[in-house]
DSSP file (Angstrom, degrees, kcal/mol; ACC not computed):
  #  RESIDUE AA STRUCTURE BP1 BP2  ACC     N-H-->O    O-->H-N    N-H-->O    O-->H-N    TCO  KAPPA ALPHA  PHI   PSI    X-CA   Y-CA   Z-CA
    1    1 A M              0   0    0      0, 0.0    23,-3.0     0, 0.0     2,-0.4   0.000 360.0 360.0 360.0 155.3   -8.9   12.1   -1.6
    2    2 A K  E     -A   23   0A   0     21,-0.2    67,-2.8    19,-0.0    68,-0.5  -0.779 360.0-177.7 -94.5 132.2   -5.1   11.8   -1.8
    3    3 A V  E     -A   22   0A   0     19,-2.0    19,-2.5    -2,-0.4     2,-0.7  -0.998  20.4-140.0-129.6 136.5   -3.1    9.0   -0.1
    4    4 A K  E     -Ab  21  71A   0     66,-2.3    68,-3.0    -2,-0.4     2,-0.4  -0.883  19.3-155.1 -98.8 117.6    0.7    8.7   -0.1
    5    5 A L  E     -Ab  20  72A   0     15,-3.1    15,-1.7    -2,-0.7     2,-0.4  -0.772   3.3-159.1 -93.4 133.8    1.8    5.1   -0.6
    6    6 A L  E     -Ab  19  73A   0     66,-2.7    68,-2.8    -2,-0.4     2,-0.4  -0.941   9.2-159.8-115.9 136.6    5.2    4.0    0.6
    7    7 A F  E     - b   0  74A   0     11,-3.1     2,-0.2    -2,-0.4    68,-0.1  -0.930   9.2-177.5-122.1 145.1    6.9    0.8   -0.9
    8    8 A F    >>  -     0   0    0     66,-0.7     4,-2.2    -2,-0.4     3,-1.1  -0.816  46.7 -10.4-129.6 167.2    9.6   -1.4    0.5
    9    9 A A  H 3> S-     0   0    0      1,-0.3     4,-1.7    -2,-0.2     5,-0.1  -0.038 127.1  -5.4  51.7-128.9   11.6   -4.5   -0.6
   10   10 A Q  H 3> S+     0   0    0      1,-0.2     4,-2.4     2,-0.2    -1,-0.3   0.769 133.3  60.0 -77.6 -20.9   10.4   -6.3   -3.6
   11   11 A L  H <> S+     0   0    0     -3,-1.1     4,-2.4     2,-0.2     5,-0.3   0.915 104.4  49.8 -61.2 -45.6    7.4   -4.1   -3.9
   12   12 A K  H  X>S+     0   0    0     -4,-2.2     4,-2.0     1,-0.2     5,-1.0   0.946 111.8  50.1 -56.6 -47.3    9.6   -1.1   -4.3
   13   13 A D  H  <5S+     0   0    0     -4,-1.7    -2,-0.2     1,-0.2    -1,-0.2   0.925 112.1  46.4 -56.2 -45.9   11.5   -3.0   -6.9
   14   14 A F  H  <5S+     0   0    0     -4,-2.4    -1,-0.2     1,-0.2    -2,-0.2   0.829 117.4  39.8 -69.1 -36.1    8.3   -4.0   -8.8
   15   15 A I  H  <5S-     0   0    0     -4,-2.4    -1,-0.2     2,-0.2    -2,-0.2   0.686 102.5-137.5 -85.1 -19.5    6.6   -0.5   -8.9
   16   16 A Q  T  <5S+     0   0    0     -4,-2.0    -3,-0.2    -5,-0.3    -4,-0.1   0.878  71.8  83.7  63.0  40.7   10.1    1.0   -9.5
   17   17 A A  S   <S-     0   0    0     -5,-1.0    -2,-0.2    -6,-0.2    -1,-0.2  -0.942  74.5-135.0-161.6 146.6    9.5    3.7   -7.1
   18   18 A P  S    S-     0   0    0      0, 0.0   -11,-3.1     0, 0.0     2,-0.3   0.782  86.8 -10.5 -78.3 -24.5    9.8    4.3   -3.3
   19   19 A E  E     -A    6   0A   0    -13,-0.2     2,-0.3    -7,-0.1   -13,-0.2  -0.964  57.8-177.3-157.7 172.0    6.5    6.0   -3.0
   20   20 A L  E     -A    5   0A   0    -15,-1.7   -15,-3.1    -2,-0.3     2,-0.6  -0.941  27.1-113.5-167.1 158.5    3.7    7.6   -5.0
   21   21 A V  E     -A    4   0A   0     -2,-0.3     2,-0.4   -17,-0.2   -17,-0.2  -0.865  24.6-157.1-102.7 123.9    0.4    9.4   -4.4
   22   22 A L  E     -A    3   0A   0    -19,-2.5   -19,-2.0    -2,-0.6     2,-0.7  -0.817  10.9-144.3 -98.9 130.8   -2.9    8.0   -5.3
   23   23 A E  E     +A    2   0A   0     -2,-0.4     2,-0.4   -21,-0.2   -21,-0.2  -0.874  34.4 178.4 -84.7 119.7   -6.1    9.9   -6.0
   24   24 A L        -     0   0    0    -23,-3.0     2,-0.7    -2,-0.7     4,-0.1  -0.917  37.0-119.9-123.4 147.7   -8.9    7.7   -4.6
   25   25 A A        -     0   0    0     -2,-0.4    -2,-0.0     2,-0.1   -23,-0.0  -0.829  62.1 -99.5 -82.7 115.0  -12.6    8.0   -4.3
   26   26 A G  S    S+     0   0    0     -2,-0.7     2,-0.1     1,-0.1    41,-0.1  -0.385  87.7  47.5 -95.3 178.2  -13.1    7.8   -0.6
   27   27 A P  S    S+     0   0    0      0, 0.0     2,-0.3     0, 0.0    40,-0.1   0.585  73.0 156.7 -81.8 142.1  -13.8    6.6    1.9
   28   28 A L        -     0   0    0     38,-0.5    38,-3.2    -2,-0.1     2,-0.1  -0.931  37.0-123.4-127.2 151.9  -11.7    3.4    1.4
   29   29 A S  B  >  -E   65   0B   0     -2,-0.3     4,-1.8    36,-0.3    36,-0.2  -0.461  35.0-107.1 -80.0 161.7  -10.0    0.8    3.5
   30   30 A C  H  > S+     0   0    0     34,-2.1     4,-2.5    32,-0.3     3,-0.3   0.926 123.2  52.2 -53.1 -45.2   -6.3    0.1    3.4
   31   31 A R  H  > S+     0   0    0     31,-2.2     4,-2.4     1,-0.2    -1,-0.2   0.856 109.1  47.9 -65.7 -38.5   -7.2   -3.2    1.6
   32   32 A E  H  > S+     0   0    0     30,-0.3     4,-1.4     2,-0.2    -1,-0.2   0.816 110.6  50.6 -73.4 -29.9   -9.3   -1.4   -1.0
   33   33 A A  H  X S+     0   0    0     -4,-1.8     4,-2.0    -3,-0.3    -2,-0.2   0.910 111.6  49.6 -72.6 -41.9   -6.5    1.2   -1.6
   34   34 A S  H  X S+     0   0    0     -4,-2.5     4,-2.1     1,-0.2    -2,-0.2   0.921 110.7  52.9 -64.0 -43.5   -4.0   -1.9   -2.0
   35   35 A D  H  X S+     0   0    0     -4,-2.4     4,-1.4     1,-0.2    -1,-0.2   0.827 106.1  49.9 -55.0 -39.4   -6.5   -3.4   -4.5
   36   36 A T  H  X S+     0   0    0     -4,-1.4     4,-1.2     2,-0.2    -1,-0.2   0.865 110.0  51.6 -75.2 -34.3   -6.6   -0.2   -6.5
   37   37 A L  H  X S+     0   0    0     -4,-2.0     4,-1.9     1,-0.2     3,-0.4   0.908 106.4  54.8 -63.6 -42.5   -2.8   -0.3   -6.7
   38   38 A G  H  < S+     0   0    0     -4,-2.1     6,-0.3     1,-0.2     7,-0.3   0.860 103.9  54.2 -59.4 -37.3   -2.9   -3.8   -7.9
   39   39 A R  H  < S+     0   0    0     -4,-1.4    -1,-0.2     1,-0.2    -2,-0.2   0.784 111.1  46.1 -67.3 -32.1   -5.2   -2.9  -10.8
   40   40 A Q  H  < S+     0   0    0     -4,-1.2    -2,-0.2    -3,-0.4    -1,-0.2   0.767 120.3  40.4 -81.3 -25.5   -2.7   -0.2  -11.9
   41   41 A Y  S >< S-     0   0    0     -4,-1.9     3,-1.7    -5,-0.1    -1,-0.3  -0.687  82.5-159.5-122.6  73.2    0.2   -2.6  -11.5
   42   42 A P  T 3  S+     0   0    0      0, 0.0    -3,-0.1     0, 0.0    -4,-0.0  -0.291  79.5  34.0 -49.1 133.8   -0.8   -5.9  -12.8
   43   43 A G  T >  S+     0   0    0     -5,-0.2     3,-0.5    -2,-0.0     4,-0.4   0.036  94.8  89.8 104.0 -20.9    1.4   -8.7  -11.5
   44   44 A A  T X>  +     0   0    0     -3,-1.7     4,-2.9    -6,-0.3     3,-0.5   0.646  61.1  91.3 -77.6 -12.9    1.9   -6.9   -8.1
   45   45 A G  H 3> S+     0   0    0     -7,-0.3     4,-2.2     1,-0.3    -1,-0.2   0.884  81.5  53.3 -55.2 -41.1   -1.2   -8.6   -6.6
   46   46 A S  H <> S+     0   0    0     -3,-0.5     4,-0.5     1,-0.2    -1,-0.3   0.859 113.5  43.6 -63.6 -34.7    0.8  -11.6   -5.3
   47   47 A I  H X> S+     0   0    0     -3,-0.5     3,-1.9    -4,-0.4     4,-0.7   0.969 114.8  50.0 -67.9 -57.1    3.2   -9.2   -3.4
   48   48 A L  H 3< S+     0   0    0     -4,-2.9     3,-0.3     1,-0.3    -2,-0.2   0.739  99.8  63.1 -61.3 -26.0    0.3   -7.1   -2.2
   49   49 A D  H 3< S+     0   0    0     -4,-2.2    -1,-0.3    -5,-0.3    -2,-0.2   0.759 107.0  46.2 -67.9 -28.7   -1.7  -10.0   -0.9
   50   50 A Q  H << S+     0   0    0     -3,-1.9     2,-0.3    -4,-0.5    -1,-0.2   0.509  89.5 116.9 -92.2  -6.4    1.2  -10.6    1.6
   51   51 A C     <  -     0   0    0     -4,-0.7     2,-0.2    -3,-0.3    -3,-0.0  -0.455  54.5-145.5 -70.1 125.2    1.7   -7.1    2.8
   52   52 A A  E     -C   75   0A   0     23,-2.8    23,-3.1    -2,-0.3     2,-0.4  -0.493  25.2-138.8 -67.7 159.5    1.3   -5.8    6.2
   53   53 A V  E     -CD  74  60A   0      7,-0.5     7,-2.1    21,-0.2     2,-0.4  -0.966  16.9-169.1-125.3 143.5    0.0   -2.2    6.3
   54   54 A A  E     -CD  73  59A   0     19,-1.5    19,-3.3    -2,-0.4     2,-0.6  -0.998   9.5-155.7-129.1 128.9    0.9    0.8    8.4
   55   55 A R  E >  S-CD  72  58A   0      3,-2.4     3,-1.4    -2,-0.4    17,-0.2  -0.919  79.2 -17.3-106.5 118.6   -1.2    3.9    8.4
   56   56 A N  T 3  S-     0   0    0     15,-2.9    -1,-0.2    -2,-0.6    16,-0.1   0.922 132.8 -47.3  47.3  50.6    0.7    7.0    9.4
   57   57 A G  T 3  S+     0   0    0     14,-0.3     2,-0.4    -3,-0.3    -1,-0.3   0.501 118.2 105.6  77.3   4.9    3.4    5.0   11.0
   58   58 A L  E <  S-D   55   0A   0     -3,-1.4    -3,-2.4     0, 0.0    -1,-0.1  -0.980  74.0-116.6-121.0 128.8    1.2    2.5   12.9
   59   59 A L  E     +D   54   0A   0     -2,-0.4    -5,-0.3    -5,-0.3    -7,-0.0  -0.342  44.7 174.6 -54.9 132.7    0.5   -1.1   12.0
   60   60 A V  E     -D   53   0A   0     -7,-2.1    -7,-0.5     4,-0.1     2,-0.1  -0.971  33.8 -98.2-140.9 156.1   -3.3   -1.5   11.2
   61   61 A P    >   -     0   0    0      0, 0.0     3,-2.6     0, 0.0   -31,-0.3  -0.423  41.4-105.5 -73.5 156.9   -5.6   -4.1   10.0
   62   62 A E  T 3  S+     0   0    0      1,-0.3   -31,-2.2   -32,-0.1   -32,-0.3   0.730 116.8  58.2 -53.1 -29.5   -6.5   -4.2    6.4
   63   63 A N  T 3  S+     0   0    0    -33,-0.2    -1,-0.3   -34,-0.2     2,-0.2   0.333  74.6 123.8 -84.7   5.4  -10.0   -2.9    7.0
   64   64 A A    <   -     0   0    0     -3,-2.6   -34,-2.1     1,-0.1     2,-0.1  -0.497  65.0-118.8 -69.4 136.0   -8.8    0.2    8.7
   65   65 A M  B     -E   29   0B   0    -36,-0.2     2,-0.3    -2,-0.2   -36,-0.3  -0.439  20.9-137.8 -77.2 143.5  -10.3    3.3    6.9
   66   66 A L        -     0   0    0    -38,-3.2   -38,-0.5    -2,-0.1     2,-0.3  -0.756  13.0-158.2 -98.8 149.5   -8.2    5.9    5.2
   67   67 A E    >   -     0   0    0     -2,-0.3     3,-1.9   -40,-0.1     0, 0.0  -0.821  40.2 -73.7-119.7 161.6   -8.6    9.6    5.3
   68   68 A D  T 3  S+     0   0    0     -2,-0.3   -65,-0.2     1,-0.2    -1,-0.1  -0.282 119.5  19.4 -49.3 128.9   -7.4   12.4    3.0
   69   69 A G  T 3  S+     0   0    0    -67,-2.8    -1,-0.2     1,-0.2   -66,-0.2   0.478  87.5 146.2  87.4   1.5   -3.7   12.9    3.5
   70   70 A D    <   -     0   0    0     -3,-1.9   -66,-2.3   -68,-0.5     2,-0.5  -0.280  43.5-138.1 -67.5 155.5   -3.0    9.6    5.1
   71   71 A E  E     -b    4   0A   0    -68,-0.2   -15,-2.9   -50,-0.0     2,-0.6  -0.982  19.0-164.9-115.5 121.3    0.4    7.9    4.4
   72   72 A L  E     -bC   5  55A   0    -68,-3.0   -66,-2.7    -2,-0.5     2,-0.6  -0.921   4.8-157.1-116.0 117.3    0.0    4.2    3.9
   73   73 A A  E     -bC   6  54A   0    -19,-3.3   -19,-1.5    -2,-0.6     2,-0.7  -0.802   4.4-153.8 -93.7 124.9    3.0    1.9    4.0
   74   74 A L  E     -bC   7  53A   0    -68,-2.8   -66,-0.7    -2,-0.6   -21,-0.2  -0.852  15.4-166.6 -97.5 114.4    2.8   -1.5    2.2
   75   75 A L  E     - C   0  52A   0    -23,-3.1   -23,-2.8    -2,-0.7     3,-0.1  -0.855   1.6-161.4-115.6  99.3    5.3   -3.9    4.0
   76   76 A P        -     0   0    0      0, 0.0     2,-0.2     0, 0.0   -25,-0.1  -0.259  35.6 -92.3 -63.2 157.8    6.1   -7.1    2.2
   77   77 A P        -     0   0    0      0, 0.0     2,-0.4     0, 0.0   -26,-0.0  -0.543  47.3-156.1 -70.1 141.9    7.5  -10.0    4.2
   78   78 A V        -     0   0    0     -2,-0.2     2,-0.3    -3,-0.1    -3,-0.0  -0.891  10.9-167.0-120.8 150.9   11.3  -10.0    4.2
   79   79 A S        +     0   0    0     -2,-0.4     2,-0.3     0, 0.0     0, 0.0  -0.902  23.3 125.3-124.6 163.4   13.9  -12.7    4.7
   80   80 A G              0   0    0     -2,-0.3    -2,-0.0     1,-0.1     0, 0.0  -0.971 360.0 360.0 172.1-177.8   17.5  -12.6    5.3
   81   81 A G              0   0    0     -2,-0.3    -1,-0.1     0, 0.0     0, 0.0   0.496 360.0 360.0-170.5 360.0   20.1  -13.8    7.5
């Protein structure tokens, strides 16, 4: 299955792209997709562990299941002032 991943803040900087499409063997949860990305980008794990996830524009728990064609936004914590 194909899942479009969207990246923001420091994760976008680390991956050096705002988005990418992953080919995944499904079915997978959002967490499992994030773990797959972490294996492809060693060092991103500490950022990914802190990310909230949104599937198709809605915040969901990490154990929410993905379907072919879903869009998964990985949202790291941000700070500012």
